[in-house]
KEKE-3310 file (N, C-alpha, C; in steps of 0.2 Angstrom, whole numbers, plus 5000, padded with zeros to 4 digits):
npx = (5712:5710:5703:5692:5686:5684:5675:5664:5661:5657:5645:5637:5635:5628:5617:5611:5610:5600:5589:5587:5584:5572:5564:5564:5557:5545:5539:5536:5520:5512:5501:5489:5486:5486:5474:5464:5464:5457:5455:5449:5450:5444:5448:5456:5464:5470:5476:5483:5472:5461:5451:5458:5455:5453:5445:5447:5450:5464:5469:5462:5461:5458:5448:5453:5466:5474:5484:5490:5504:5507:5511:5514:5503:5492:5486:5475:5464:5447:5432:5429:5428:5434:5435:5439:5452:5457:5463:5473:5482:5493:5502:5503:5506:5503:5513:5515:5503:5501:5512:5508:5498:5505:5510:5522:5527:5537:5549:5556:5571:5579:5570:5561:5548:5534:5532:5523:5523:5514:5507:5509:5520:5520:5524:5520:5522:5525:5517:5503:5495:5480:5472:5457:5453:5463:5478:5493:5510:5522:5535:5533:5533:5524:5524:5527:5516:5505:5490:5475:5460:5445:5450:5449:5457:5465:5475:5484:5492:5503:5497:5487:5475:5468:5454:5452:5457:5448:5436:5439:5442:5429:5423:5428:5424:5413:5413:5421:5417:5406:5411:5419:5410:5405:5395:5378:5373:5369:5352:5350:5363:5375:5388:5403:5409:5423:5438:5450:5453:5445:5434:5442)
npy = (5317:5329:5336:5329:5331:5345:5346:5339:5347:5359:5353:5351:5364:5370:5362:5366:5379:5379:5373:5383:5393:5389:5389:5402:5408:5401:5401:5390:5388:5388:5373:5375:5389:5389:5381:5389:5400:5408:5417:5428:5435:5446:5446:5451:5449:5458:5456:5464:5472:5463:5453:5440:5422:5412:5402:5388:5370:5367:5377:5376:5369:5354:5354:5346:5347:5355:5350:5351:5351:5355:5369:5378:5377:5383:5394:5398:5393:5387:5377:5381:5395:5410:5422:5424:5422:5410:5409:5400:5401:5411:5426:5424:5428:5438:5434:5421:5416:5417:5409:5397:5394:5392:5404:5418:5431:5445:5458:5470:5476:5484:5490:5495:5491:5480:5463:5450:5433:5420:5403:5398:5403:5416:5433:5448:5465:5480:5481:5486:5488:5488:5490:5488:5499:5508:5513:5504:5509:5506:5503:5496:5480:5469:5456:5452:5457:5455:5445:5450:5449:5451:5461:5469:5466:5471:5468:5474:5471:5473:5481:5494:5507:5521:5520:5506:5502:5509:5502:5489:5490:5492:5480:5471:5459:5457:5446:5440:5442:5434:5421:5423:5424:5436:5443:5442:5426:5425:5421:5404:5401:5390:5387:5378:5365:5368:5360:5364:5374:5387:5400:5416)
npz = (5486:5493:5483:5482:5494:5494:5483:5489:5499:5492:5486:5498:5502:5491:5492:5504:5502:5492:5499:5510:5502:5496:5507:5510:5500:5500:5514:5528:5537:5552:5555:5561:5559:5545:5542:5546:5538:5524:5511:5498:5481:5469:5452:5436:5420:5407:5391:5378:5377:5378:5388:5397:5396:5409:5412:5410:5410:5412:5420:5432:5449:5458:5473:5483:5481:5489:5500:5517:5517:5504:5501:5490:5481:5486:5483:5471:5457:5455:5452:5439:5439:5434:5439:5452:5464:5475:5491:5503:5513:5523:5517:5503:5486:5471:5462:5466:5463:5449:5445:5449:5440:5429:5423:5421:5430:5429:5431:5420:5421:5412:5403:5412:5416:5421:5416:5408:5406:5397:5399:5387:5382:5377:5377:5386:5388:5397:5409:5419:5435:5445:5460:5468:5460:5461:5454:5455:5458:5445:5448:5460:5467:5458:5457:5470:5477:5490:5490:5495:5505:5497:5488:5473:5458:5444:5430:5417:5401:5388:5372:5376:5382:5389:5388:5387:5399:5408:5404:5407:5421:5426:5423:5432:5444:5459:5466:5476:5489:5491:5492:5503:5512:5516:5511:5505:5498:5481:5475:5470:5468:5472:5483:5482:5493:5502:5506:5511:5519:5530:5533:5537)
capx = (5707:5708:5698:5685:5683:5682:5669:5659:5659:5653:5639:5633:5633:5623:5610:5609:5607:5593:5584:5585:5581:5565:5560:5563:5551:5538:5540:5531:5516:5509:5495:5483:5486:5484:5468:5459:5465:5454:5452:5447:5451:5442:5454:5455:5470:5469:5482:5482:5465:5456:5451:5461:5450:5456:5440:5449:5452:5471:5470:5459:5463:5453:5447:5457:5473:5478:5486:5493:5511:5508:5509:5514:5497:5487:5483:5473:5457:5443:5425:5428:5426:5440:5435:5440:5457:5456:5470:5472:5488:5495:5508:5503:5507:5501:5518:5514:5497:5503:5517:5504:5494:5510:5512:5528:5527:5543:5550:5561:5574:5581:5564:5557:5541:5532:5531:5519:5523:5509:5509:5511:5527:5519:5526:5517:5526:5522:5511:5500:5491:5476:5469:5451:5452:5469:5484:5499:5516:5525:5541:5531:5534:5518:5526:5527:5510:5501:5483:5471:5453:5440:5453:5447:5463:5465:5481:5484:5499:5503:5494:5481:5474:5464:5447:5452:5458:5442:5431:5442:5441:5422:5421:5431:5418:5413:5411:5425:5414:5402:5416:5422:5405:5404:5389:5373:5374:5363:5348:5351:5370:5377:5395:5406:5412:5430:5441:5457:5453:5439:5434:5447)
capy = (5317:5336:5338:5326:5335:5352:5344:5337:5353:5363:5350:5352:5371:5371:5359:5370:5385:5377:5372:5389:5398:5387:5391:5409:5409:5397:5399:5386:5391:5383:5370:5378:5395:5388:5378:5395:5405:5407:5423:5428:5442:5446:5448:5450:5450:5460:5456:5468:5475:5458:5449:5433:5417:5407:5397:5382:5365:5367:5382:5374:5363:5350:5356:5342:5347:5359:5347:5356:5352:5358:5377:5382:5377:5385:5400:5394:5394:5381:5378:5385:5402:5413:5429:5424:5419:5407:5409:5396:5401:5418:5428:5422:5434:5437:5430:5414:5414:5416:5403:5391:5392:5392:5410:5421:5438:5448:5465:5471:5482:5489:5494:5498:5489:5473:5458:5444:5427:5415:5396:5396:5407:5422:5438:5454:5470:5486:5480:5490:5485:5492:5487:5492:5505:5513:5510:5503:5511:5500:5501:5491:5473:5466:5449:5451:5460:5450:5444:5452:5447:5456:5465:5469:5467:5471:5468:5476:5470:5474:5487:5497:5514:5523:5518:5499:5502:5511:5497:5483:5490:5491:5473:5466:5457:5458:5439:5437:5443:5428:5415:5424:5424:5443:5446:5437:5422:5426:5415:5399:5400:5385:5387:5371:5364:5368:5356:5366:5380:5390:5408:5419)
capz = (5492:5494:5478:5484:5500:5491:5479:5494:5503:5488:5486:5504:5502:5486:5494:5510:5499:5489:5505:5513:5497:5495:5513:5510:5495:5502:5521:5531:5541:5557:5552:5564:5555:5538:5542:5548:5533:5518:5508:5491:5478:5462:5447:5429:5416:5400:5386:5372:5378:5379:5395:5396:5398:5413:5414:5406:5414:5414:5425:5438:5453:5462:5479:5488:5480:5494:5506:5521:5515:5498:5501:5484:5477:5491:5479:5464:5454:5454:5450:5432:5440:5433:5442:5459:5466:5481:5495:5508:5517:5523:5513:5496:5482:5464:5459:5467:5460:5442:5444:5450:5434:5423:5420:5424:5431:5431:5430:5415:5423:5407:5400:5417:5417:5422:5410:5410:5401:5398:5400:5381:5380:5374:5382:5386:5391:5399:5413:5424:5440:5448:5466:5470:5456:5462:5451:5459:5454:5441:5452:5465:5464:5456:5459:5478:5480:5493:5489:5501:5505:5494:5483:5466:5455:5437:5427:5409:5398:5380:5370:5380:5382:5395:5387:5388:5406:5411:5403:5411:5428:5427:5422:5437:5447:5466:5469:5482:5496:5492:5494:5509:5517:5519:5508:5504:5492:5477:5475:5465:5468:5477:5483:5483:5500:5502:5512:5512:5523:5532:5533:5541)
cpx = (5705:5703:5692:5682:5680:5675:5663:5656:5655:5646:5634:5631:5628:5616:5607:5606:5601:5588:5582:5582:5573:5561:5559:5557:5545:5539:5534:5527:5513:5502:5489:5481:5483:5476:5462:5460:5462:5451:5452:5448:5448:5448:5452:5462:5468:5476:5480:5475:5460:5457:5453:5456:5454:5451:5441:5452:5460:5473:5467:5462:5457:5453:5452:5464:5478:5479:5490:5501:5512:5507:5510:5508:5491:5484:5481:5466:5453:5436:5424:5426:5433:5440:5438:5446:5456:5463:5469:5478:5490:5501:5509:5502:5504:5506:5517:5508:5498:5507:5513:5500:5499:5512:5518:5527:5533:5543:5557:5565:5577:5576:5560:5550:5540:5531:5528:5520:5518:5512:5511:5517:5526:5520:5523:5520:5522:5516:5509:5495:5486:5472:5463:5451:5458:5475:5490:5506:5520:5531:5539:5531:5527:5519:5525:5521:5506:5493:5479:5463:5449:5443:5450:5454:5462:5473:5480:5491:5498:5500:5488:5481:5469:5457:5447:5453:5451:5436:5433:5441:5433:5419:5424:5425:5419:5411:5415:5421:5409:5406:5418:5417:5403:5399:5385:5375:5368:5359:5350:5358:5372:5385:5397:5409:5419:5434:5448:5458:5446:5439:5438:5443)
cpy = (5324:5338:5335:5329:5342:5351:5343:5343:5358:5360:5351:5359:5373:5368:5363:5376:5384:5377:5378:5394:5396:5390:5398:5411:5407:5396:5395:5390:5386:5380:5373:5385:5394:5386:5384:5400:5403:5414:5423:5435:5441:5449:5447:5452:5452:5460:5459:5470:5470:5454:5442:5428:5412:5401:5391:5377:5365:5372:5381:5369:5360:5353:5353:5342:5351:5355:5352:5357:5355:5365:5380:5381:5379:5392:5397:5396:5387:5383:5381:5392:5406:5420:5429:5420:5416:5407:5405:5396:5409:5419:5425:5428:5433:5433:5423:5411:5412:5410:5397:5389:5392:5398:5413:5428:5441:5455:5466:5477:5487:5493:5497:5497:5482:5469:5452:5439:5422:5408:5394:5399:5413:5428:5445:5459:5475:5485:5486:5486:5489:5487:5491:5499:5510:5509:5510:5505:5505:5498:5496:5484:5470:5459:5447:5454:5455:5451:5445:5450:5453:5461:5464:5471:5467:5472:5470:5475:5471:5481:5488:5504:5515:5521:5510:5498:5503:5505:5491:5484:5489:5484:5468:5465:5458:5451:5437:5437:5437:5422:5416:5424:5431:5447:5440:5433:5423:5420:5411:5398:5395:5385:5380:5371:5364:5365:5358:5372:5382:5397:5410:5421)
cpz = (5494:5490:5480:5489:5498:5488:5484:5498:5499:5487:5491:5504:5497:5489:5500:5507:5495:5494:5508:5508:5496:5501:5513:5505:5497:5510:5524:5536:5546:5554:5555:5560:5548:5538:5543:5542:5526:5516:5501:5488:5471:5458:5440:5425:5409:5396:5380:5371:5378:5385:5393:5399:5402:5415:5409:5411:5417:5419:5432:5442:5456:5469:5484:5486:5485:5500:5510:5519:5509:5497:5495:5479:5481:5488:5472:5462:5454:5453:5443:5433:5439:5435:5449:5461:5473:5485:5501:5513:5517:5518:5506:5492:5475:5460:5460:5463:5452:5441:5445:5444:5428:5420:5424:5425:5434:5430:5425:5418:5418:5404:5405:5417:5418:5416:5412:5404:5402:5398:5393:5378:5377:5379:5381:5390:5394:5404:5418:5428:5444:5454:5468:5467:5457:5459:5456:5455:5451:5445:5458:5463:5464:5459:5466:5481:5483:5491:5495:5500:5502:5489:5477:5462:5447:5434:5419:5407:5391:5378:5374:5380:5388:5394:5389:5396:5410:5410:5407:5418:5430:5426:5428:5442:5455:5469:5475:5488:5497:5495:5501:5515:5520:5515:5506:5498:5488:5476:5469:5464:5474:5477:5485:5490:5498:5508:5514:5516:5525:5532:5538:5548)
residu = (UNK:UNK:UNK:UNK:UNK:UNK:UNK:UNK:UNK:UNK:UNK:UNK:UNK:UNK:UNK:UNK:UNK:UNK:UNK:UNK:UNK:UNK:UNK:UNK:UNK:UNK:UNK:UNK:UNK:UNK:UNK:UNK:UNK:UNK:UNK:UNK:UNK:UNK:UNK:UNK:UNK:UNK:UNK:UNK:UNK:UNK:UNK:UNK:UNK:UNK:UNK:UNK:UNK:UNK:UNK:UNK:UNK:UNK:UNK:UNK:UNK:UNK:UNK:UNK:UNK:UNK:UNK:UNK:UNK:UNK:UNK:UNK:UNK:UNK:UNK:UNK:UNK:UNK:UNK:UNK:UNK:UNK:UNK:UNK:UNK:UNK:UNK:UNK:UNK:UNK:UNK:UNK:UNK:UNK:UNK:UNK:UNK:UNK:UNK:UNK:UNK:UNK:UNK:UNK:UNK:UNK:UNK:UNK:UNK:UNK:UNK:UNK:UNK:UNK:UNK:UNK:UNK:UNK:UNK:UNK:UNK:UNK:UNK:UNK:UNK:UNK:UNK:UNK:UNK:UNK:UNK:UNK:UNK:UNK:UNK:UNK:UNK:UNK:UNK:UNK:UNK:UNK:UNK:UNK:UNK:UNK:UNK:UNK:UNK:UNK:UNK:UNK:UNK:UNK:UNK:UNK:UNK:UNK:UNK:UNK:UNK:UNK:UNK:UNK:UNK:UNK:UNK:UNK:UNK:UNK:UNK:UNK:UNK:UNK:UNK:UNK:UNK:UNK:UNK:UNK:UNK:UNK:UNK:UNK:UNK:UNK:UNK:UNK:UNK:UNK:UNK:UNK:UNK:UNK:UNK:UNK:UNK:UNK:UNK:UNK)
# end
């Protein structure tokens, strides 16, 4: 009887730990706050000097996927545009974004640098991150870096050099302002209707 009680107590503690851990990683936001939140950031990821192609169906989500209760998917790509990350809830980070598309962004404490693992299991080390042209110190948590409206973000992993970085930074687009309604829509471009958020 005593063993059964101890086992039940441990089970309850583990369940509570899992629940509160999830709430810590993905805190709930008021519905009204979520509905009004909609920001965008330009980004690019370079692996061994080559820009990774996210313009693939497996990385895209349908616009109607972002139900209010599904906060873990409220940072994503769609419309086959792999230049812009869409964010429909506050406190969304690049770690959450990469996780949503099947990638894993971590930090190797022994080697002292960020690491990116793709959805196919390929690992790229020695990460560097630039936001609007400014390098973020590698000791800063790339994983926990919040995605902000109109940011231009570039990630470099694996073999790289200053020439690759310079060229890569120059190729990061400035399309986020179009989606955020903060610059004119180019002639002939029709933006899709988005049902899971509105402009901030």
